[in-house]
C-alpha positions, 0 to 999 in steps of 0.5 A: 379639167374644168373651164374656169371663169376668172374675174380679176382687176386687170394689173392687180399683182394678187391675181398671179398666184391663184391663176398659176395654181389653177393653170398648174392644176390643168384648168383652162381660164377665161379671164375677165375684168371684174371692173368691166362686168355689169352686175345686177344685185342678184348676180353679184358674187357674195363674200364669205358668210 
């Protein structure tokens, strides 16, 4: 399947379910700490419209 870059807050319990679903679907995860990522305004993920 796909390689997914998964940004998380390390230690957050809310990450477990989405990560488990992605892994169960056959995806490979590249896990990165959201708080350690440098974001420029143009690069920042956008919320729902």
